mmCIF file of the N, C-alpha and C atoms, coordinates in Angstrom:
data_MODEL
# 
_entry.id   MODEL 
# 
loop_
_atom_site.group_PDB 
_atom_site.id 
_atom_site.type_symbol 
_atom_site.label_atom_id 
_atom_site.label_alt_id 
_atom_site.label_comp_id 
_atom_site.label_asym_id 
_atom_site.label_entity_id 
_atom_site.label_seq_id 
_atom_site.pdbx_PDB_ins_code 
_atom_site.Cartn_x 
_atom_site.Cartn_y 
_atom_site.Cartn_z 
_atom_site.occupancy 
_atom_site.B_iso_or_equiv 
_atom_site.pdbx_formal_charge 
_atom_site.auth_seq_id 
_atom_site.auth_comp_id 
_atom_site.auth_asym_id 
_atom_site.auth_atom_id 
_atom_site.pdbx_PDB_model_num 
ATOM 1   N N  . MET A 1 1  ? 1.995   28.538 -16.525 1.00 0.00 ? 1  MET A N  1 
ATOM 2   C CA . MET A 1 1  ? 1.129   27.738 -17.250 1.00 0.00 ? 1  MET A CA 1 
ATOM 3   C C  . MET A 1 1  ? -0.348  28.106 -17.240 1.00 0.00 ? 1  MET A C  1 
ATOM 4   N N  . LEU A 1 2  ? -0.954  28.264 -18.197 1.00 0.00 ? 2  LEU A N  1 
ATOM 5   C CA . LEU A 1 2  ? -2.354  28.422 -18.251 1.00 0.00 ? 2  LEU A CA 1 
ATOM 6   C C  . LEU A 1 2  ? -3.200  27.185 -18.626 1.00 0.00 ? 2  LEU A C  1 
ATOM 7   N N  . ALA A 1 3  ? -4.053  26.653 -17.847 1.00 0.00 ? 3  ALA A N  1 
ATOM 8   C CA . ALA A 1 3  ? -4.859  25.581 -18.176 1.00 0.00 ? 3  ALA A CA 1 
ATOM 9   C C  . ALA A 1 3  ? -6.378  26.037 -18.325 1.00 0.00 ? 3  ALA A C  1 
ATOM 10  N N  . ALA A 1 4  ? -6.983  25.578 -19.245 1.00 0.00 ? 4  ALA A N  1 
ATOM 11  C CA . ALA A 1 4  ? -8.431  25.991 -19.585 1.00 0.00 ? 4  ALA A CA 1 
ATOM 12  C C  . ALA A 1 4  ? -9.213  24.643 -19.828 1.00 0.00 ? 4  ALA A C  1 
ATOM 13  N N  . GLY A 1 5  ? -10.378 24.573 -19.195 1.00 0.00 ? 5  GLY A N  1 
ATOM 14  C CA . GLY A 1 5  ? -11.347 23.566 -19.559 1.00 0.00 ? 5  GLY A CA 1 
ATOM 15  C C  . GLY A 1 5  ? -12.579 24.097 -20.129 1.00 0.00 ? 5  GLY A C  1 
ATOM 16  N N  . LEU A 1 6  ? -13.127 23.382 -21.110 1.00 0.00 ? 6  LEU A N  1 
ATOM 17  C CA . LEU A 1 6  ? -14.334 23.871 -21.871 1.00 0.00 ? 6  LEU A CA 1 
ATOM 18  C C  . LEU A 1 6  ? -15.443 23.112 -21.520 1.00 0.00 ? 6  LEU A C  1 
ATOM 19  N N  . CYS A 1 7  ? -16.699 23.576 -21.305 1.00 0.00 ? 7  CYS A N  1 
ATOM 20  C CA . CYS A 1 7  ? -17.789 22.788 -20.918 1.00 0.00 ? 7  CYS A CA 1 
ATOM 21  C C  . CYS A 1 7  ? -18.952 23.216 -21.982 1.00 0.00 ? 7  CYS A C  1 
ATOM 22  N N  . PHE A 1 8  ? -19.441 22.172 -22.779 1.00 0.00 ? 8  PHE A N  1 
ATOM 23  C CA . PHE A 1 8  ? -20.429 22.513 -23.846 1.00 0.00 ? 8  PHE A CA 1 
ATOM 24  C C  . PHE A 1 8  ? -21.725 21.879 -23.353 1.00 0.00 ? 8  PHE A C  1 
ATOM 25  N N  . TYR A 1 9  ? -22.932 22.351 -23.778 1.00 0.00 ? 9  TYR A N  1 
ATOM 26  C CA . TYR A 1 9  ? -24.207 21.811 -23.617 1.00 0.00 ? 9  TYR A CA 1 
ATOM 27  C C  . TYR A 1 9  ? -24.926 22.109 -24.845 1.00 0.00 ? 9  TYR A C  1 
ATOM 28  N N  . GLN A 1 10 ? -25.403 20.806 -25.467 1.00 0.00 ? 10 GLN A N  1 
ATOM 29  C CA . GLN A 1 10 ? -26.084 20.958 -26.812 1.00 0.00 ? 10 GLN A CA 1 
ATOM 30  C C  . GLN A 1 10 ? -25.356 21.875 -27.828 1.00 0.00 ? 10 GLN A C  1 
ATOM 31  N N  . GLY A 1 11 ? -24.022 21.622 -27.806 1.00 0.00 ? 11 GLY A N  1 
ATOM 32  C CA . GLY A 1 11 ? -23.241 22.245 -28.903 1.00 0.00 ? 11 GLY A CA 1 
ATOM 33  C C  . GLY A 1 11 ? -22.892 23.828 -28.625 1.00 0.00 ? 11 GLY A C  1 
ATOM 34  N N  . ASP A 1 12 ? -23.407 24.316 -27.397 1.00 0.00 ? 12 ASP A N  1 
ATOM 35  C CA . ASP A 1 12 ? -23.077 25.711 -26.975 1.00 0.00 ? 12 ASP A CA 1 
ATOM 36  C C  . ASP A 1 12 ? -22.068 25.737 -25.930 1.00 0.00 ? 12 ASP A C  1 
ATOM 37  N N  . LEU A 1 13 ? -21.098 26.582 -25.944 1.00 0.00 ? 13 LEU A N  1 
ATOM 38  C CA . LEU A 1 13 ? -20.077 26.732 -24.962 1.00 0.00 ? 13 LEU A CA 1 
ATOM 39  C C  . LEU A 1 13 ? -20.739 27.423 -23.716 1.00 0.00 ? 13 LEU A C  1 
ATOM 40  N N  . VAL A 1 14 ? -20.780 26.715 -22.632 1.00 0.00 ? 14 VAL A N  1 
ATOM 41  C CA . VAL A 1 14 ? -21.519 27.210 -21.370 1.00 0.00 ? 14 VAL A CA 1 
ATOM 42  C C  . VAL A 1 14 ? -20.500 27.800 -20.426 1.00 0.00 ? 14 VAL A C  1 
ATOM 43  N N  . THR A 1 15 ? -19.396 27.229 -20.049 1.00 0.00 ? 15 THR A N  1 
ATOM 44  C CA . THR A 1 15 ? -18.472 27.602 -19.085 1.00 0.00 ? 15 THR A CA 1 
ATOM 45  C C  . THR A 1 15 ? -16.903 27.211 -19.500 1.00 0.00 ? 15 THR A C  1 
ATOM 46  N N  . VAL A 1 16 ? -16.141 28.039 -19.007 1.00 0.00 ? 16 VAL A N  1 
ATOM 47  C CA . VAL A 1 16 ? -14.706 27.949 -19.206 1.00 0.00 ? 16 VAL A CA 1 
ATOM 48  C C  . VAL A 1 16 ? -13.925 28.069 -17.807 1.00 0.00 ? 16 VAL A C  1 
ATOM 49  N N  . THR A 1 17 ? -13.302 27.041 -17.480 1.00 0.00 ? 17 THR A N  1 
ATOM 50  C CA . THR A 1 17 ? -12.585 27.001 -16.186 1.00 0.00 ? 17 THR A CA 1 
ATOM 51  C C  . THR A 1 17 ? -11.148 27.447 -16.438 1.00 0.00 ? 17 THR A C  1 
ATOM 52  N N  . LEU A 1 18 ? -10.461 28.297 -15.771 1.00 0.00 ? 18 LEU A N  1 
ATOM 53  C CA . LEU A 1 18 ? -9.065  28.697 -16.045 1.00 0.00 ? 18 LEU A CA 1 
ATOM 54  C C  . LEU A 1 18 ? -8.393  28.697 -14.743 1.00 0.00 ? 18 LEU A C  1 
ATOM 55  N N  . ARG A 1 19 ? -6.980  28.382 -14.888 1.00 0.00 ? 19 ARG A N  1 
ATOM 56  C CA . ARG A 1 19 ? -6.093  28.357 -13.860 1.00 0.00 ? 19 ARG A CA 1 
ATOM 57  C C  . ARG A 1 19 ? -4.696  28.692 -14.267 1.00 0.00 ? 19 ARG A C  1 
ATOM 58  N N  . VAL A 1 20 ? -4.132  29.542 -13.581 1.00 0.00 ? 20 VAL A N  1 
ATOM 59  C CA . VAL A 1 20 ? -2.705  29.887 -13.726 1.00 0.00 ? 20 VAL A CA 1 
ATOM 60  C C  . VAL A 1 20 ? -1.856  29.261 -12.738 1.00 0.00 ? 20 VAL A C  1 
ATOM 61  N N  . GLY A 1 21 ? -1.052  28.254 -13.167 1.00 0.00 ? 21 GLY A N  1 
ATOM 62  C CA . GLY A 1 21 ? -0.340  27.574 -12.036 1.00 0.00 ? 21 GLY A CA 1 
ATOM 63  C C  . GLY A 1 21 ? 0.819   26.761 -12.460 1.00 0.00 ? 21 GLY A C  1 
ATOM 64  N N  . ASP A 1 22 ? 1.251   25.811 -11.629 1.00 0.00 ? 22 ASP A N  1 
ATOM 65  C CA . ASP A 1 22 ? 2.456   24.898 -11.832 1.00 0.00 ? 22 ASP A CA 1 
ATOM 66  C C  . ASP A 1 22 ? 1.902   23.835 -12.644 1.00 0.00 ? 22 ASP A C  1 
ATOM 67  N N  . ALA A 1 23 ? 2.865   23.167 -13.333 1.00 0.00 ? 23 ALA A N  1 
ATOM 68  C CA . ALA A 1 23 ? 2.489   21.814 -14.126 1.00 0.00 ? 23 ALA A CA 1 
ATOM 69  C C  . ALA A 1 23 ? 2.760   20.797 -13.288 1.00 0.00 ? 23 ALA A C  1 
ATOM 70  N N  . GLY A 1 24 ? 2.830   20.942 -11.988 1.00 0.00 ? 24 GLY A N  1 
ATOM 71  C CA . GLY A 1 24 ? 3.101   19.779 -10.950 1.00 0.00 ? 24 GLY A CA 1 
ATOM 72  C C  . GLY A 1 24 ? 1.918   18.878 -10.863 1.00 0.00 ? 24 GLY A C  1 
ATOM 73  N N  . GLY A 1 25 ? 2.150   17.719 -10.390 1.00 0.00 ? 25 GLY A N  1 
ATOM 74  C CA . GLY A 1 25 ? 1.185   16.753 -10.280 1.00 0.00 ? 25 GLY A CA 1 
ATOM 75  C C  . GLY A 1 25 ? 0.543   16.643 -8.917  1.00 0.00 ? 25 GLY A C  1 
ATOM 76  N N  . TRP A 1 26 ? -0.443  15.739 -8.692  1.00 0.00 ? 26 TRP A N  1 
ATOM 77  C CA . TRP A 1 26 ? -1.083  15.555 -7.331  1.00 0.00 ? 26 TRP A CA 1 
ATOM 78  C C  . TRP A 1 26 ? -0.100  15.170 -6.258  1.00 0.00 ? 26 TRP A C  1 
ATOM 79  N N  . ASP A 1 27 ? 1.038   14.686 -6.621  1.00 0.00 ? 27 ASP A N  1 
ATOM 80  C CA . ASP A 1 27 ? 1.919   14.216 -5.560  1.00 0.00 ? 27 ASP A CA 1 
ATOM 81  C C  . ASP A 1 27 ? 2.593   15.553 -4.819  1.00 0.00 ? 27 ASP A C  1 
ATOM 82  N N  . ARG A 1 28 ? 2.419   16.754 -5.462  1.00 0.00 ? 28 ARG A N  1 
ATOM 83  C CA . ARG A 1 28 ? 2.969   17.936 -4.992  1.00 0.00 ? 28 ARG A CA 1 
ATOM 84  C C  . ARG A 1 28 ? 1.818   18.864 -4.571  1.00 0.00 ? 28 ARG A C  1 
ATOM 85  N N  . TRP A 1 29 ? 0.649   18.342 -4.444  1.00 0.00 ? 29 TRP A N  1 
ATOM 86  C CA . TRP A 1 29 ? -0.470  19.169 -4.214  1.00 0.00 ? 29 TRP A CA 1 
ATOM 87  C C  . TRP A 1 29 ? -0.523  19.663 -2.664  1.00 0.00 ? 29 TRP A C  1 
ATOM 88  N N  . THR A 1 30 ? -0.795  20.947 -2.452  1.00 0.00 ? 30 THR A N  1 
ATOM 89  C CA . THR A 1 30 ? -1.016  21.610 -1.192  1.00 0.00 ? 30 THR A CA 1 
ATOM 90  C C  . THR A 1 30 ? -2.115  22.465 -1.239  1.00 0.00 ? 30 THR A C  1 
ATOM 91  N N  . GLU A 1 31 ? -2.922  22.670 -0.224  1.00 0.00 ? 31 GLU A N  1 
ATOM 92  C CA . GLU A 1 31 ? -3.948  23.610 -0.198  1.00 0.00 ? 31 GLU A CA 1 
ATOM 93  C C  . GLU A 1 31 ? -3.373  25.037 -0.452  1.00 0.00 ? 31 GLU A C  1 
ATOM 94  N N  . ALA A 1 32 ? -2.175  25.348 0.209   1.00 0.00 ? 32 ALA A N  1 
ATOM 95  C CA . ALA A 1 32 ? -1.561  26.608 0.139   1.00 0.00 ? 32 ALA A CA 1 
ATOM 96  C C  . ALA A 1 32 ? -1.281  27.002 -1.396  1.00 0.00 ? 32 ALA A C  1 
ATOM 97  N N  . GLU A 1 33 ? -0.706  25.958 -2.182  1.00 0.00 ? 33 GLU A N  1 
ATOM 98  C CA . GLU A 1 33 ? -0.486  26.127 -3.625  1.00 0.00 ? 33 GLU A CA 1 
ATOM 99  C C  . GLU A 1 33 ? -1.829  26.319 -4.319  1.00 0.00 ? 33 GLU A C  1 
ATOM 100 N N  . GLU A 1 34 ? -2.834  25.709 -3.986  1.00 0.00 ? 34 GLU A N  1 
ATOM 101 C CA . GLU A 1 34 ? -4.151  25.971 -4.788  1.00 0.00 ? 34 GLU A CA 1 
ATOM 102 C C  . GLU A 1 34 ? -4.646  27.279 -4.469  1.00 0.00 ? 34 GLU A C  1 
ATOM 103 N N  . ARG A 1 35 ? -4.593  27.782 -3.310  1.00 0.00 ? 35 ARG A N  1 
ATOM 104 C CA . ARG A 1 35 ? -4.772  29.163 -2.940  1.00 0.00 ? 35 ARG A CA 1 
ATOM 105 C C  . ARG A 1 35 ? -3.918  30.137 -3.775  1.00 0.00 ? 35 ARG A C  1 
ATOM 106 N N  . GLU A 1 36 ? -2.695  29.789 -3.828  1.00 0.00 ? 36 GLU A N  1 
ATOM 107 C CA . GLU A 1 36 ? -1.879  30.693 -4.543  1.00 0.00 ? 36 GLU A CA 1 
ATOM 108 C C  . GLU A 1 36 ? -2.172  30.677 -6.067  1.00 0.00 ? 36 GLU A C  1 
ATOM 109 N N  . CYS A 1 37 ? -2.633  29.499 -6.535  1.00 0.00 ? 37 CYS A N  1 
ATOM 110 C CA . CYS A 1 37 ? -3.193  29.360 -7.962  1.00 0.00 ? 37 CYS A CA 1 
ATOM 111 C C  . CYS A 1 37 ? -4.341  30.452 -8.218  1.00 0.00 ? 37 CYS A C  1 
ATOM 112 N N  . VAL A 1 38 ? -5.171  30.545 -7.217  1.00 0.00 ? 38 VAL A N  1 
ATOM 113 C CA . VAL A 1 38 ? -6.425  31.351 -7.291  1.00 0.00 ? 38 VAL A CA 1 
ATOM 114 C C  . VAL A 1 38 ? -5.934  32.795 -7.325  1.00 0.00 ? 38 VAL A C  1 
ATOM 115 N N  . ARG A 1 39 ? -4.920  33.186 -6.547  1.00 0.00 ? 39 ARG A N  1 
ATOM 116 C CA . ARG A 1 39 ? -4.392  34.634 -6.392  1.00 0.00 ? 39 ARG A CA 1 
ATOM 117 C C  . ARG A 1 39 ? -3.670  34.875 -7.880  1.00 0.00 ? 39 ARG A C  1 
ATOM 118 N N  . ARG A 1 40 ? -2.987  33.767 -8.400  1.00 0.00 ? 40 ARG A N  1 
ATOM 119 C CA . ARG A 1 40 ? -2.379  34.197 -9.743  1.00 0.00 ? 40 ARG A CA 1 
ATOM 120 C C  . ARG A 1 40 ? -3.311  34.297 -10.827 1.00 0.00 ? 40 ARG A C  1 
ATOM 121 N N  . THR A 1 41 ? -4.295  33.364 -10.737 1.00 0.00 ? 41 THR A N  1 
ATOM 122 C CA . THR A 1 41 ? -5.376  33.436 -11.755 1.00 0.00 ? 41 THR A CA 1 
ATOM 123 C C  . THR A 1 41 ? -6.155  34.715 -11.792 1.00 0.00 ? 41 THR A C  1 
ATOM 124 N N  . GLY A 1 42 ? -6.446  35.169 -10.613 1.00 0.00 ? 42 GLY A N  1 
ATOM 125 C CA . GLY A 1 42 ? -7.130  36.508 -10.459 1.00 0.00 ? 42 GLY A CA 1 
ATOM 126 C C  . GLY A 1 42 ? -6.200  37.692 -10.913 1.00 0.00 ? 42 GLY A C  1 
ATOM 127 N N  . LYS A 1 43 ? -4.890  37.655 -10.554 1.00 0.00 ? 43 LYS A N  1 
ATOM 128 C CA . LYS A 1 43 ? -3.924  38.701 -11.067 1.00 0.00 ? 43 LYS A CA 1 
ATOM 129 C C  . LYS A 1 43 ? -3.953  38.780 -12.550 1.00 0.00 ? 43 LYS A C  1 
ATOM 130 N N  . TRP A 1 44 ? -3.915  37.528 -13.181 1.00 0.00 ? 44 TRP A N  1 
ATOM 131 C CA . TRP A 1 44 ? -3.950  37.417 -14.593 1.00 0.00 ? 44 TRP A CA 1 
ATOM 132 C C  . TRP A 1 44 ? -5.199  38.058 -15.298 1.00 0.00 ? 44 TRP A C  1 
ATOM 133 N N  . LEU A 1 45 ? -6.315  37.624 -14.748 1.00 0.00 ? 45 LEU A N  1 
ATOM 134 C CA . LEU A 1 45 ? -7.666  38.118 -15.220 1.00 0.00 ? 45 LEU A CA 1 
ATOM 135 C C  . LEU A 1 45 ? -7.690  39.585 -15.089 1.00 0.00 ? 45 LEU A C  1 
ATOM 136 N N  . ARG A 1 46 ? -7.356  40.211 -13.882 1.00 0.00 ? 46 ARG A N  1 
ATOM 137 C CA . ARG A 1 46 ? -7.427  41.560 -13.767 1.00 0.00 ? 46 ARG A CA 1 
ATOM 138 C C  . ARG A 1 46 ? -6.603  42.347 -14.568 1.00 0.00 ? 46 ARG A C  1 
ATOM 139 N N  . GLY A 1 47 ? -5.322  41.688 -15.012 1.00 0.00 ? 47 GLY A N  1 
ATOM 140 C CA . GLY A 1 47 ? -4.374  42.277 -15.962 1.00 0.00 ? 47 GLY A CA 1 
ATOM 141 C C  . GLY A 1 47 ? -4.885  42.463 -17.273 1.00 0.00 ? 47 GLY A C  1 
ATOM 142 N N  . LEU A 1 48 ? -5.930  41.514 -17.557 1.00 0.00 ? 48 LEU A N  1 
ATOM 143 C CA . LEU A 1 48 ? -6.663  41.609 -18.980 1.00 0.00 ? 48 LEU A CA 1 
ATOM 144 C C  . LEU A 1 48 ? -7.801  42.470 -18.922 1.00 0.00 ? 48 LEU A C  1 
ATOM 145 N N  . GLY A 1 49 ? -8.047  43.064 -17.760 1.00 0.00 ? 49 GLY A N  1 
ATOM 146 C CA . GLY A 1 49 ? -9.324  43.867 -17.532 1.00 0.00 ? 49 GLY A CA 1 
ATOM 147 C C  . GLY A 1 49 ? -10.564 43.295 -17.157 1.00 0.00 ? 49 GLY A C  1 
ATOM 148 N N  . TYR A 1 50 ? -10.471 42.011 -16.557 1.00 0.00 ? 50 TYR A N  1 
ATOM 149 C CA . TYR A 1 50 ? -11.558 41.337 -16.144 1.00 0.00 ? 50 TYR A CA 1 
ATOM 150 C C  . TYR A 1 50 ? -11.549 40.868 -14.724 1.00 0.00 ? 50 TYR A C  1 
ATOM 151 N N  . LYS A 1 51 ? -12.126 41.734 -13.876 1.00 0.00 ? 51 LYS A N  1 
ATOM 152 C CA . LYS A 1 51 ? -12.072 41.360 -12.487 1.00 0.00 ? 51 LYS A CA 1 
ATOM 153 C C  . LYS A 1 51 ? -13.302 40.367 -12.322 1.00 0.00 ? 51 LYS A C  1 
ATOM 154 N N  . PRO A 1 52 ? -13.517 39.559 -11.227 1.00 0.00 ? 52 PRO A N  1 
ATOM 155 C CA . PRO A 1 52 ? -14.537 38.721 -11.002 1.00 0.00 ? 52 PRO A CA 1 
ATOM 156 C C  . PRO A 1 52 ? -15.841 39.662 -10.747 1.00 0.00 ? 52 PRO A C  1 
ATOM 157 N N  . GLY A 1 53 ? -16.949 39.118 -11.378 1.00 0.00 ? 53 GLY A N  1 
ATOM 158 C CA . GLY A 1 53 ? -18.115 39.835 -11.307 1.00 0.00 ? 53 GLY A CA 1 
ATOM 159 C C  . GLY A 1 53 ? -19.052 39.562 -12.602 1.00 0.00 ? 53 GLY A C  1 
ATOM 160 N N  . ASN A 1 54 ? -20.106 40.408 -12.689 1.00 0.00 ? 54 ASN A N  1 
ATOM 161 C CA . ASN A 1 54 ? -21.126 40.133 -13.743 1.00 0.00 ? 54 ASN A CA 1 
ATOM 162 C C  . ASN A 1 54 ? -20.675 41.140 -14.992 1.00 0.00 ? 54 ASN A C  1 
ATOM 163 N N  . TYR A 1 55 ? -20.760 40.620 -16.148 1.00 0.00 ? 55 TYR A N  1 
ATOM 164 C CA . TYR A 1 55 ? -20.730 41.271 -17.217 1.00 0.00 ? 55 TYR A CA 1 
ATOM 165 C C  . TYR A 1 55 ? -21.746 41.124 -18.143 1.00 0.00 ? 55 TYR A C  1 
ATOM 166 N N  . ARG A 1 56 ? -21.907 41.884 -19.256 1.00 0.00 ? 56 ARG A N  1 
ATOM 167 C CA . ARG A 1 56 ? -23.072 41.849 -20.096 1.00 0.00 ? 56 ARG A CA 1 
ATOM 168 C C  . ARG A 1 56 ? -23.309 40.414 -20.753 1.00 0.00 ? 56 ARG A C  1 
ATOM 169 N N  . TRP A 1 57 ? -22.023 39.715 -21.027 1.00 0.00 ? 57 TRP A N  1 
ATOM 170 C CA . TRP A 1 57 ? -22.015 38.428 -21.761 1.00 0.00 ? 57 TRP A CA 1 
ATOM 171 C C  . TRP A 1 57 ? -21.620 37.174 -20.795 1.00 0.00 ? 57 TRP A C  1 
ATOM 172 N N  . CYS A 1 58 ? -21.259 37.456 -19.574 1.00 0.00 ? 58 CYS A N  1 
ATOM 173 C CA . CYS A 1 58 ? -20.924 36.365 -18.778 1.00 0.00 ? 58 CYS A CA 1 
ATOM 174 C C  . CYS A 1 58 ? -20.840 36.801 -17.216 1.00 0.00 ? 58 CYS A C  1 
ATOM 175 N N  . GLU A 1 59 ? -20.441 35.736 -16.414 1.00 0.00 ? 59 GLU A N  1 
ATOM 176 C CA . GLU A 1 59 ? -20.281 36.005 -14.870 1.00 0.00 ? 59 GLU A CA 1 
ATOM 177 C C  . GLU A 1 59 ? -18.777 35.339 -14.691 1.00 0.00 ? 59 GLU A C  1 
ATOM 178 N N  . ILE A 1 60 ? -18.007 36.004 -13.975 1.00 0.00 ? 60 ILE A N  1 
ATOM 179 C CA . ILE A 1 60 ? -16.730 35.466 -13.772 1.00 0.00 ? 60 ILE A CA 1 
ATOM 180 C C  . ILE A 1 60 ? -16.477 35.328 -12.252 1.00 0.00 ? 60 ILE A C  1 
ATOM 181 N N  . ARG A 1 61 ? -16.448 34.012 -11.788 1.00 0.00 ? 61 ARG A N  1 
ATOM 182 C CA . ARG A 1 61 ? -16.161 33.721 -10.443 1.00 0.00 ? 61 ARG A CA 1 
ATOM 183 C C  . ARG A 1 61 ? -14.568 33.276 -10.230 1.00 0.00 ? 61 ARG A C  1 
ATOM 184 N N  . LEU A 1 62 ? -14.140 33.546 -8.983  1.00 0.00 ? 62 LEU A N  1 
ATOM 185 C CA . LEU A 1 62 ? -12.752 33.200 -8.688  1.00 0.00 ? 62 LEU A CA 1 
ATOM 186 C C  . LEU A 1 62 ? -12.777 32.595 -7.272  1.00 0.00 ? 62 LEU A C  1 
ATOM 187 N N  . GLY A 1 63 ? -12.079 31.388 -7.017  1.00 0.00 ? 63 GLY A N  1 
ATOM 188 C CA . GLY A 1 63 ? -12.072 30.874 -5.665  1.00 0.00 ? 63 GLY A CA 1 
ATOM 189 C C  . GLY A 1 63 ? -11.471 29.603 -5.616  1.00 0.00 ? 63 GLY A C  1 
ATOM 190 N N  . TYR A 1 64 ? -11.529 29.108 -4.420  1.00 0.00 ? 64 TYR A N  1 
ATOM 191 C CA . TYR A 1 64 ? -11.001 27.663 -3.926  1.00 0.00 ? 64 TYR A CA 1 
ATOM 192 C C  . TYR A 1 64 ? -12.137 26.855 -3.483  1.00 0.00 ? 64 TYR A C  1 
ATOM 193 N N  . ASP A 1 65 ? -12.238 25.663 -4.041  1.00 0.00 ? 65 ASP A N  1 
ATOM 194 C CA . ASP A 1 65 ? -13.273 24.696 -3.619  1.00 0.00 ? 65 ASP A CA 1 
ATOM 195 C C  . ASP A 1 65 ? -12.583 23.644 -2.686  1.00 0.00 ? 65 ASP A C  1 
ATOM 196 N N  . ALA A 1 66 ? -12.831 23.637 -1.436  1.00 0.00 ? 66 ALA A N  1 
ATOM 197 C CA . ALA A 1 66 ? -12.299 22.711 -0.462  1.00 0.00 ? 66 ALA A CA 1 
ATOM 198 C C  . ALA A 1 66 ? -12.591 21.348 -0.785  1.00 0.00 ? 66 ALA A C  1 
ATOM 199 N N  . ARG A 1 67 ? -13.868 21.046 -1.205  1.00 0.00 ? 67 ARG A N  1 
ATOM 200 C CA . ARG A 1 67 ? -14.256 19.615 -1.502  1.00 0.00 ? 67 ARG A CA 1 
ATOM 201 C C  . ARG A 1 67 ? -13.528 19.070 -2.668  1.00 0.00 ? 67 ARG A C  1 
ATOM 202 N N  . SER A 1 68 ? -13.248 19.665 -3.731  1.00 0.00 ? 68 SER A N  1 
ATOM 203 C CA . SER A 1 68 ? -12.392 19.228 -4.814  1.00 0.00 ? 68 SER A CA 1 
ATOM 204 C C  . SER A 1 68 ? -11.002 19.403 -4.839  1.00 0.00 ? 68 SER A C  1 
ATOM 205 N N  . GLY A 1 69 ? -10.592 20.315 -3.754  1.00 0.00 ? 69 GLY A N  1 
ATOM 206 C CA . GLY A 1 69 ? -9.129  20.621 -3.665  1.00 0.00 ? 69 GLY A CA 1 
ATOM 207 C C  . GLY A 1 69 ? -8.565  21.339 -4.845  1.00 0.00 ? 69 GLY A C  1 
ATOM 208 N N  . SER A 1 70 ? -9.442  22.117 -5.446  1.00 0.00 ? 70 SER A N  1 
ATOM 209 C CA . SER A 1 70 ? -8.878  22.869 -6.684  1.00 0.00 ? 70 SER A CA 1 
ATOM 210 C C  . SER A 1 70 ? -9.246  24.366 -6.563  1.00 0.00 ? 70 SER A C  1 
ATOM 211 N N  . GLY A 1 71 ? -8.656  25.164 -7.341  1.00 0.00 ? 71 GLY A N  1 
ATOM 212 C CA . GLY A 1 71 ? -8.887  26.550 -7.326  1.00 0.00 ? 71 GLY A CA 1 
ATOM 213 C C  . GLY A 1 71 ? -8.599  27.253 -8.733  1.00 0.00 ? 71 GLY A C  1 
ATOM 214 N N  . GLY A 1 72 ? -9.321  28.377 -8.907  1.00 0.00 ? 72 GLY A N  1 
ATOM 215 C CA . GLY A 1 72 ? -9.027  29.011 -10.186 1.00 0.00 ? 72 GLY A CA 1 
ATOM 216 C C  . GLY A 1 72 ? -10.215 29.769 -10.486 1.00 0.00 ? 72 GLY A C  1 
ATOM 217 N N  . ALA A 1 73 ? -10.608 30.047 -11.771 1.00 0.00 ? 73 ALA A N  1 
ATOM 218 C CA . ALA A 1 73 ? -11.766 31.037 -12.248 1.00 0.00 ? 73 ALA A CA 1 
ATOM 219 C C  . ALA A 1 73 ? -12.767 30.176 -13.086 1.00 0.00 ? 73 ALA A C  1 
ATOM 220 N N  . VAL A 1 74 ? -13.926 30.523 -12.946 1.00 0.00 ? 74 VAL A N  1 
ATOM 221 C CA . VAL A 1 74 ? -15.039 29.919 -13.854 1.00 0.00 ? 74 VAL A CA 1 
ATOM 222 C C  . VAL A 1 74 ? -15.646 31.148 -14.538 1.00 0.00 ? 74 VAL A C  1 
ATOM 223 N N  . VAL A 1 75 ? -15.590 31.082 -15.893 1.00 0.00 ? 75 VAL A N  1 
ATOM 224 C CA . VAL A 1 75 ? -16.366 31.967 -16.698 1.00 0.00 ? 75 VAL A CA 1 
ATOM 225 C C  . VAL A 1 75 ? -17.747 31.357 -17.361 1.00 0.00 ? 75 VAL A C  1 
ATOM 226 N N  . ARG A 1 76 ? -18.879 31.739 -16.740 1.00 0.00 ? 76 ARG A N  1 
ATOM 227 C CA . ARG A 1 76 ? -20.085 31.294 -17.117 1.00 0.00 ? 76 ARG A CA 1 
ATOM 228 C C  . ARG A 1 76 ? -20.849 32.206 -18.071 1.00 0.00 ? 76 ARG A C  1 
ATOM 229 N N  . PHE A 1 77 ? -21.040 31.710 -19.363 1.00 0.00 ? 77 PHE A N  1 
ATOM 230 C CA . PHE A 1 77 ? -21.624 32.658 -20.267 1.00 0.00 ? 77 PHE A CA 1 
ATOM 231 C C  . PHE A 1 77 ? -23.258 32.803 -20.234 1.00 0.00 ? 77 PHE A C  1 
ATOM 232 N N  . HIS A 1 78 ? -23.718 33.849 -20.401 1.00 0.00 ? 78 HIS A N  1 
ATOM 233 C CA . HIS A 1 78 ? -25.278 34.105 -20.255 1.00 0.00 ? 78 HIS A CA 1 
ATOM 234 C C  . HIS A 1 78 ? -25.759 33.435 -21.543 1.00 0.00 ? 78 HIS A C  1 
ATOM 235 N N  . GLN A 1 79 ? -26.970 32.805 -21.424 1.00 0.00 ? 79 GLN A N  1 
ATOM 236 C CA . GLN A 1 79 ? -27.539 32.244 -22.504 1.00 0.00 ? 79 GLN A CA 1 
ATOM 237 C C  . GLN A 1 79 ? -28.636 33.093 -23.087 1.00 0.00 ? 79 GLN A C  1 
# 
């Protein structure tokens, strides 16, 4: 499953969050699964030819946030 979140500011698309993972709920959450989600998301992005880093049109970050308990990728578009 691919989940995407879109963030707009004043009508412009600013960021897209991406995660490749299970459709499981919070009752099945574990840190290990979230870190696995980060690994799967990174593998999916690299398969498309986009490893984390800076590009002419965006910056791609990949990681796990312990405060929110979530992991995946963030694509931040350059304005």
